[in-house]
C-alpha positions as CSV (number, residue, x, y, z in Angstrom):
1,M,204.9,190.6,126.7
2,S,203.9,194.1,125.7
3,A,200.3,195.3,125.9
4,Q,200.1,195.9,122.2
5,Q,201.8,193.9,119.5
6,L,203.6,196.1,117.0
7,T,205.4,195.4,113.8
8,Y,209.1,196.5,113.7
9,L,211.5,196.6,110.8
10,V,215.1,196.5,111.8
11,T,218.0,196.9,109.4
12,G,221.5,195.5,110.0
13,A,220.1,192.7,112.2
14,S,222.7,190.1,111.6
15,R,224.8,191.0,114.6
16,G,225.6,193.6,117.3
17,L,222.9,196.1,118.1
18,G,220.6,195.0,115.4
19,L,220.6,191.4,116.5
20,E,219.9,192.5,120.1
21,F,217.0,194.7,118.9
22,V,215.5,191.5,117.4
23,K,216.0,189.5,120.6
24,Q,214.5,192.1,122.9
25,L,211.6,193.2,120.7
26,S,210.5,189.6,119.8
27,A,210.8,188.7,123.5
28,K,208.2,191.5,124.2
29,G,205.9,189.8,121.8
30,H,206.3,192.1,118.8
31,I,206.7,191.0,115.2
32,V,210.2,191.8,113.9
33,I,211.2,191.9,110.3
34,A,214.9,191.5,110.5
35,T,217.0,192.5,107.5
36,A,220.6,191.8,106.6
37,R,222.5,191.4,103.3
38,D,222.1,187.7,103.7
39,P,220.2,186.6,106.7
40,T,220.8,182.9,106.0
41,K,224.5,183.3,106.7
42,A,224.0,185.0,110.1
43,E,223.8,182.0,112.5
44,A,222.7,184.0,115.5
45,L,219.9,185.6,113.5
46,V,218.8,182.3,111.9
47,S,218.4,180.8,115.3
48,L,215.8,183.5,116.1
49,I,213.8,183.3,112.9
50,D,210.5,181.5,113.4
51,Y,208.5,183.0,110.5
52,E,205.9,184.2,113.1
53,K,207.4,186.8,115.4
54,V,210.8,187.0,113.6
55,I,211.1,187.0,109.8
56,G,214.4,187.5,108.0
57,V,214.6,189.5,104.8
58,A,217.6,190.0,102.5
59,L,218.3,193.7,102.1
60,D,221.3,195.7,101.0
61,T,220.4,199.2,102.0
62,T,222.8,200.8,99.5
63,D,221.4,198.9,96.5
64,Q,218.2,200.2,95.0
65,S,217.2,197.0,93.3
66,S,217.8,195.1,96.6
67,V,215.7,197.6,98.5
68,K,212.9,197.3,95.9
69,A,212.9,193.5,96.1
70,A,213.0,193.5,99.9
71,F,210.0,195.8,100.2
72,E,208.0,193.8,97.8
73,K,208.5,190.9,100.2
74,I,207.9,193.0,103.3
75,K,204.6,194.1,101.9
76,T,203.4,190.5,101.9
77,I,204.8,189.9,105.4
78,A,203.1,193.0,106.8
79,P,200.1,193.8,104.6
80,H,198.7,196.0,107.2
81,G,201.8,198.1,107.6
82,I,204.7,198.5,110.0
83,D,204.7,200.6,113.2
84,V,208.4,201.3,113.7
85,L,211.4,201.5,111.4
86,I,214.8,201.2,113.1
87,N,217.5,202.2,110.7
88,N,220.4,200.4,112.4
89,S,222.6,199.4,109.5
90,G,225.9,201.2,109.5
91,I,229.7,201.1,109.1
92,S,232.5,203.2,110.6
93,G,235.5,203.1,108.3
94,P,239.1,203.3,109.6
95,A,239.1,205.2,112.9
96,S,242.8,206.2,112.8
97,E,242.5,208.5,109.8
98,T,242.2,212.2,110.1
99,A,240.6,214.8,107.9
100,L,244.2,215.4,106.4
101,T,244.6,211.7,105.4
102,A,241.0,210.7,104.6
103,T,240.4,209.3,101.1
104,A,237.5,210.0,98.8
105,D,236.7,206.3,98.3
106,Q,236.4,205.7,102.1
107,Y,234.2,208.8,102.6
108,L,231.9,207.7,99.8
109,D,231.7,204.1,101.1
110,V,230.8,205.1,104.6
111,F,228.5,207.9,103.6
112,K,226.6,205.6,101.2
113,T,225.8,203.1,103.9
114,N,225.1,205.5,106.8
115,V,223.3,208.3,105.0
116,V,222.1,207.1,101.5
117,G,221.2,203.6,102.9
118,T,219.1,205.2,105.6
119,S,217.4,207.4,103.1
120,N,216.7,204.5,100.7
121,V,215.1,202.4,103.4
122,T,213.1,205.2,104.9
123,Q,211.6,206.3,101.5
124,A,210.7,202.7,100.7
125,A,209.2,202.1,104.1
126,L,207.0,205.2,104.1
127,P,203.9,203.6,102.5
128,L,203.9,200.9,105.1
129,L,204.5,203.3,108.0
130,R,201.6,205.4,106.7
131,Q,199.2,202.4,107.1
132,K,199.7,202.6,110.9
133,D,199.2,205.4,113.5
134,T,202.4,204.7,115.3
135,R,204.7,206.2,112.6
136,K,208.1,206.1,114.3
137,I,211.4,206.2,112.5
138,I,214.4,205.6,114.6
139,N,217.8,206.4,113.1
140,I,220.7,204.8,115.1
141,S,223.2,207.6,115.1
142,S,226.2,208.4,117.3
143,I,227.5,211.1,119.6
144,V,230.3,211.2,117.1
145,G,227.9,212.9,114.7
146,S,227.4,215.9,117.0
147,I,229.2,218.8,115.4
148,K,229.0,220.9,118.6
149,L,230.5,218.2,120.8
150,N,233.1,216.9,118.3
151,V,234.1,214.2,120.8
152,H,236.8,212.7,118.7
153,G,238.5,215.9,117.6
154,A,240.5,215.2,114.5
155,T,239.9,211.5,114.2
156,M,237.1,209.3,112.9
157,P,236.3,211.7,110.0
158,Y,234.4,209.0,107.9
159,Y,232.1,208.0,110.7
160,G,231.7,211.5,112.1
161,V,230.9,213.1,108.8
162,S,228.4,210.4,107.9
163,K,226.7,210.5,111.3
164,A,226.4,214.3,111.1
165,G,224.9,213.7,107.7
166,E,222.5,211.1,109.1
167,N,221.5,213.6,111.9
168,Y,220.7,216.2,109.3
169,L,218.7,213.7,107.4
170,T,216.8,213.0,110.6
171,K,215.9,216.6,111.1
172,A,214.9,217.0,107.4
173,L,212.7,213.9,107.6
174,S,211.1,215.1,110.9
175,A,210.2,218.4,109.3
176,S,208.9,216.9,106.1
177,L,206.7,214.3,108.0
178,A,205.6,216.4,110.9
179,E,202.2,217.2,109.5
180,E,201.6,213.5,109.1
181,K,202.3,213.0,112.8
182,F,205.5,211.0,112.3
183,I,208.1,210.8,115.0
184,V,211.6,210.8,113.6
185,V,214.5,210.7,116.0
186,A,218.3,210.1,116.1
187,V,219.5,208.0,118.9
188,H,223.1,207.4,120.2
189,P,223.4,203.9,121.6
190,G,226.4,204.6,123.8
191,W,229.8,203.1,123.4
192,V,228.9,199.4,123.1
193,Q,230.7,196.1,123.1
194,T,230.1,195.2,119.5
195,D,232.4,194.4,116.5
196,M,232.3,198.2,115.8
197,G,232.7,199.4,119.4
198,G,235.3,196.8,120.5
199,Q,235.6,195.0,123.8
200,K,237.0,198.0,125.7
201,A,233.6,199.7,125.4
202,P,231.8,200.1,128.8
203,L,228.3,199.1,127.7
204,K,227.0,195.7,126.8
205,A,224.5,195.5,123.9
206,E,221.8,194.2,126.2
207,E,221.9,197.4,128.3
208,S,222.1,199.7,125.4
209,I,219.2,198.1,123.6
210,A,217.0,197.9,126.7
211,G,217.5,201.6,127.2
212,M,216.7,202.4,123.5
213,V,213.6,200.2,123.5
214,E,212.4,202.0,126.6
215,Q,212.9,205.4,124.9
216,I,211.3,204.3,121.7
217,E,208.2,202.9,123.5
218,K,207.5,206.2,125.2
219,L,208.2,208.6,122.3
220,T,205.5,211.2,121.7
221,Q,204.9,213.7,118.9
222,E,206.7,216.3,121.0
223,K,210.0,214.4,120.5
224,N,209.8,214.6,116.7
225,G,213.3,215.7,115.5
226,A,215.0,214.9,118.8
227,Y,218.6,213.6,119.2
228,F,219.3,211.8,122.4
229,D,221.2,208.8,123.9
230,Y,220.0,205.4,125.1
231,T,219.1,206.9,128.5
232,G,217.0,209.6,127.0
233,E,219.5,212.4,127.6
234,S,219.3,215.1,124.9
235,L,222.3,215.7,122.7
236,P,223.2,218.8,120.7
237,Y,223.2,218.5,116.9
């Protein structure tokens, strides 16, 4: 149990990293508003929903009408605001493509989820975040989005371009919200054993999330605009 009960909003909570965030944060005694396109169809999430510490809300981050409806509900769930927004929802697109074979439709599909979806939710969440002093926005990014490191070379253009875009959005939000004492960061969860990461990944979701939760809890204003991994190691944009 954490010393102070906070209210978290986690997107993409039906499986993988999002689901593990819900498990670990609720186990610490926090209130978690867990969103997914249809929470009722996510058995693992349904098993956690108790309408006290874990509340499920239907939300398609790419659909403005869905975002609006979801936040009307979230306002009634958390009338005093939310402390931390975790923008976890994301997709990767085909990993085998290169910049020479990538298609416009795939670029747009991945970018819409990973960048526009993050923007949609963040803008809708700001009034609730402003009600609290915590004011943390956590964008789950990837080392693949680091232009300087370019870890995948010619491959994964959809994911890499979208995560570079999400990183830029993180920096832009951190600058725009700095005077209001927000802390906006991009976090690389590591290569994790999830549907997206695959079973060859070296990290289990439990380890990745435990590390990220620790980093989130100790964030200070000085970290606003930072980009780092689940252990706290800084990454270059």
